matplotlib code that plots the C-alpha trace (Angstrom):
import matplotlib.pyplot as plt

x = [64.8, 66.0, 66.2, 69.3, 71.6, 71.0, 73.0, 76.6, 75.7, 75.1, 77.9, 80.3, 78.8, 79.1, 82.9, 83.3, 81.8, 84.0, 87.1, 85.9, 85.2, 88.7, 90.8, 88.6, 88.7, 92.6, 92.8, 91.1, 93.0, 96.2, 95.2, 94.3, 97.5, 99.4, 97.3, 98.6, 102.1, 102.6, 105.6, 104.6, 107.1, 104.4, 102.6, 105.3, 106.2, 105.6, 106.4, 109.2, 108.9, 107.6, 106.8, 106.5, 102.7, 103.3, 104.2, 101.1, 98.9, 100.4, 99.8, 96.2, 95.6, 96.9, 95.1, 91.9, 92.0, 92.9, 89.8, 87.7, 89.5, 88.5, 84.9, 84.6, 85.8, 83.7, 80.4, 81.2, 81.4, 78.5, 76.2, 77.7, 77.1, 73.9, 70.6, 71.4, 70.2, 73.5, 72.2, 72.7, 75.5, 78.0, 77.5, 77.4, 80.6, 82.5, 82.0, 82.4, 85.7, 86.9, 86.2, 88.2, 91.0, 91.1, 90.9, 93.9, 95.6, 95.3, 96.8, 99.7, 100.4, 100.1, 102.9, 105.1, 104.6, 106.3, 109.3]
y = [108.0, 110.8, 110.4, 112.7, 110.4, 107.5, 109.3, 109.4, 105.7, 104.6, 106.5, 104.6, 101.1, 101.9, 102.8, 99.8, 97.3, 98.4, 98.0, 94.9, 93.4, 94.7, 93.3, 89.9, 89.4, 90.0, 87.5, 85.0, 85.6, 85.1, 81.8, 80.6, 81.3, 79.9, 76.5, 76.4, 76.8, 80.2, 82.0, 84.6, 87.1, 87.9, 90.1, 92.5, 92.9, 96.0, 98.3, 100.6, 100.8, 104.0, 107.7, 108.4, 108.4, 112.0, 113.3, 111.7, 113.2, 116.6, 116.2, 115.0, 117.9, 120.7, 119.7, 119.1, 122.9, 124.1, 122.3, 124.1, 127.6, 127.1, 126.0, 129.0, 131.1, 129.6, 129.6, 133.6, 133.9, 131.8, 133.7, 137.1, 136.8, 134.5, 134.2, 130.9, 130.3, 131.0, 128.5, 125.7, 127.0, 127.3, 123.7, 122.0, 123.9, 123.3, 119.6, 119.1, 120.8, 119.2, 115.9, 117.0, 118.1, 114.7, 113.1, 114.8, 114.4, 110.7, 110.6, 112.7, 110.4, 107.3, 109.0, 110.1, 106.3, 105.1, 107.3]
z = [114.3, 112.6, 108.9, 108.4, 110.6, 108.1, 105.6, 107.3, 108.8, 105.2, 103.8, 106.5, 105.5, 102.0, 102.5, 104.8, 102.2, 99.6, 101.4, 102.9, 99.1, 97.9, 100.7, 100.7, 96.9, 96.9, 99.6, 97.8, 94.4, 96.4, 98.2, 94.8, 93.2, 96.3, 95.8, 92.2, 93.3, 91.7, 93.6, 95.7, 93.8, 91.5, 93.8, 94.0, 90.1, 89.1, 92.1, 91.9, 87.9, 86.6, 87.9, 91.5, 93.1, 94.2, 90.6, 89.0, 91.9, 91.4, 87.5, 87.8, 90.5, 88.4, 85.4, 87.4, 88.6, 85.2, 83.9, 86.6, 85.6, 82.2, 83.0, 84.9, 82.0, 79.8, 81.8, 82.4, 78.7, 78.2, 80.4, 79.4, 75.8, 75.5, 77.4, 79.4, 82.6, 85.0, 87.5, 85.0, 83.1, 85.7, 87.1, 83.9, 82.4, 85.3, 86.1, 82.2, 82.0, 85.1, 83.7, 80.4, 82.8, 84.6, 81.1, 80.2, 83.3, 83.0, 79.6, 80.6, 83.5, 81.2, 79.3, 82.4, 83.7, 80.3, 80.3]

ax = plt.figure().add_subplot(projection="3d")
ax.plot(x, y, z, "-o")
ax.set_aspect("equal")
plt.show()
């Protein structure tokens, strides 16, 4: 059997396992609450409050792209004015600044959700 085919198969099984665990755990939690006599309306509380999902998605995407752009700029600056290896500097700064952008986007989305 070709080894290259194992990667997509294992990826599929990983995604399937995660989705299965999420739904089975949620089902068990709900059944346990129903057995205790808790009203089913608690499953729908919290929906409809806060900012719409598309606004949060656009905000996080914008900060991610800003982080990638800043990472490219910093990497170009570092490789131009220092003797650092560009093969290491570019991925490191892009990934780091993307993470910073997502962190800022998350904090702004929390603030957007409160308002």
